[in-house]
C-alpha positions, 0 to 999 in steps of 0.5 A: 711445808704448808704448816711452815708457810702459815707459821712463817707469816706470824712475824714481820720478817716472815711476812716479808719473805712469804710475800716474796714466795706468794708473789712468785706463785701468783706471778706464775699464774700471771705469766702462764695462766692467762691467754687463749692457751686455756682452750683444749682443757678436759671438762673437769680440768682446772690447772695443767702442770706439766704432765699432771692436772688439778681437777675442779673437784679437788680444788673445790674440796680444798677450798671448802676445807680451808673455808670451814677452818677459817669459819671455825677460827672466826666463829661465824659464817664467811661468804665466798665474796669475803673469802675472795677478798681475803685471797683464800681462792688464790692461796688454795690454788697456789698451794695445790700447784706447789704440791703438784710441782713437788710431786712431779719433781719427786718422780723426776728425782726417783724418790720413793717410800716403802710401805713399811716406812710409810706405815711407821710414819703414820703410826708415829703421828701424834694425831693418831696416838692415845695418851700413852703415845701408842697408835689408836686405830679408832682415833685414826678411823674417826679422823679419816671419817671426819675428813671424808677420806678413805684409808687408801686415799689418805695413805696415797696423800701421805706418801706424796706429803712425805716425799715432798717433805724429803725435797724440802728437807734437802733444800733447807737442811743446814741453811745458815743465815748470813752474819750481816742479816743476823746482826741487823735483826739483833740490832733491830730488836735489842738496840737500847737508847738513852733519852733526856726529855720533857713534856710540854702539856696542852695547857702550854698553848694558853687560852685560845679565843673562840673563832669567828663564825666565818672561820668556824664555817670555813673549818666545817666546810673543809671537813664536811665528811667528818660530820656525816652520820652512819646509817642507823637501824632500829631493831626488834630482836627475839633470841632463843639460845641454849644459854638464854633458855637454860637461864630462864628455865633455871629461874622458873624451874630450878634444878635442885641440889638433890637432882645434881647429886643424883646425876653426879653419882650416875656419872661419877665412875666415868668422869670424876674417878681417876682410876688407880694406876700401877707401875708393873713389870712382867717377865714372860715364859713360854711354858708353865714349867719355865715359870715355876722354875723361875718361881723356885729361884725367887723363893730361894732368895734370887731377886726379881732383877737378877732373874731378869738378867739371867733370862737375858732380858732388859728392864725395858723388855719387862716394863709395862709402864704405868697402867690402869686395870682397864688399860691392860689387855689381858684381864687375868694378868690385870687382876693379878697385877692389881691384887699385889701389894706394892713391891711384891712379886706374883706367883706364875700367872697364866695369861692369854699368850704366855705364863708371866710373873709380875712385880708391882713397883709403885701404886698411885691410889684412885682419886675421886673429885668431890661433889662440891667441886663440880656441883656448879659446872654440873648444874650448868651442863644439866641446864644446857641439856634440859634447854636442848631438849626443849628448844626445838618445840619452842622454836616451832611454836614461835614459827607458828605464831609468826606464820599467823601474822604476829609481830615479834613483840606479840610473839614474845608476849605470847611465849612469856619471853622478852623481845629486845628493842635496839633503838639504834645500831650501825652496820658495825654494831655501834650505837649513836654514842659510838658505844658497842651495842650489848645484850644481843647474841651474835650481834655481827650476824644480826647487824649483817642480816638487818642491813641487808633487809628493810622495814616490813620484810619478813626475815629469815631467822639466824641460826646460832652455833649452839643450836639456837635461833635469833629472829629480828625485825627492822623497825626503822631506818635512819639513813646516813646523812650530812649533819648541818653546820648548826647541828654540829656547831658545838662539836666543830667549835671544840675541834677547832679550839683543839686544833689551834691548841695543838698548833700552838703547842707544836710551834712552841715545841719546835722552837725549843727543839731548835734551841736544843739543836743549836747547843742549848742544854735541856735542863736550862730550857726545861727551867725556862719553861717550868718543865721537869727533865726526865731520863730514860736509859732503857728505851727499845723499839718494843717500848719504854717505861712511860712512853707511848709507842709513837714516841718510841718510834720517833726516838728511833727515827733520830740519830744519837745527839739529835733532838725532836718532838713527838705527840704525847697522845693527849694534845701535848708534845714530848721534847727529847734528845737522844743521848746514847744508843747501845747494842749488846753483843750477841749471846748465843745462849740467850733464849730471845736470840735463839728464837730470832735465829730460828725464825730467820732460818725458817724464813730463809728456808721458805725463800729457798723453797719459793725460788725452787718452786718458781724455777720448776713452774717455769720448766713444767709450764702452768695452764689455768682454765679460767672458766673452770675456776669461775665455775668452781668458785660459783662466780658464774 
């Protein structure tokens, strides 16, 4: 259910529905979670829902898991303050509460899942299957270990999860969106409009006389905040990353083609050889005598397929699928199967568990990826590995030099490295020209740390995700300040002229729109203003050829037959008239329609689930231990 809740937020309609659902959950906390009723909690109780509780440890673990996933997606560290601003703490709590509510409801309804059925569900989970679709115990154990779960705890959690799914399925299965809703959404996405329009350029404003000093000063005073600079900092940065070190070593001590080829030969069998595969069929026999009797029938002219029928077997019973030699369980049978020519039948083979007769239906030869195709990525991988072996010692040498009092510039010189000087960068990573600063690894982390530091401070180095380190010094601080009128006079003058041009163009466009609305023909008005009339009969809310999104939005704000103007994004105005609007009939077979319908059904289901949860929460009652929540989040 939680995956569905996340997926539902990927479109605008889903976000509306999910806002309702989350509002219901948050409202529940507001109604039952804030008051002196929090007294009397156990030391480890965070939330009490009916007869169930959520412990501080369970909440903290769920919160940390969500935070780690968020950091992995963002590819950077995220502080608790940032996470709370995103609402992560509330989302995690809402999810745990909804799970606890549904667990109790499942118990009330008498829902149960047998051990056998649960085992089948787990075995069929694609996360625990190998490429052939079979359950892989090693993969299962590894995933549980990575998640910090014991097998028993995982099984218990899955049992609750499957029972919750039964409730959700019962609530949502068979839901159909109302026809009026489907029609409205279909109209929104597929309505097509026809417009006639003309473009009134900025040059139509004519020459704008320069402003007087008084007018310009008044314009500046009214917009002073616009002419305030950001704080900028000058930084000295010394990065030591695996990629950078690998590139540096590649120049001073390049890896030869012979070395790469030698490495290729060592790992070729494991990485660059696609093993031979065979489509194998196997008829099992309980005894050697039965296998030899079958061999006699085959020698007498009976076909392999007829033998399968005689033994009351089906093709599915004997088909081993497409297998590799190493992938077959029994080495003796594997050796026999991979020694047969295609289409041939084997003599009886004694396997570990039974006698068998084999047939090879198809052979896919082994394929070797040639050295030339993998030389470059192999060289790069060898370079990274070499850098990984050396980076720790280099890190320690740099730290020793810093401990001796040397600046980063001096450290870089002593190490044969280059320290990068960033003359000016703001907290967002831009220079004074408004361009992104380049050449600094993990710039976001560097600027964040630099703006929390100051000149002369011995800063803690920043660890990169690839195992590298970035050292930095704040060399200078240029505080944010208000630019004086004289400093920005040319910029203010240009802005004033641009505003005046825009006003003149807008006034002229309004006059033309007024004439259009009074019945004048767009062709006549275009000729009068030396403009060209353009026609577009395929404008949808998703866009229209040659039109900006703001122009499209304005077109759909008007009724058919109405006229208006919109900014063209370059200082001019687009003057248009909506000629027609068409909504095609719904095609139940259309891919786009079915996608929309699936989204609507999903979101309706989430809405029903949200309402059901809200009712259950009112019945069970929710009590929240605010002090425990603050402790869990490290707020106190």
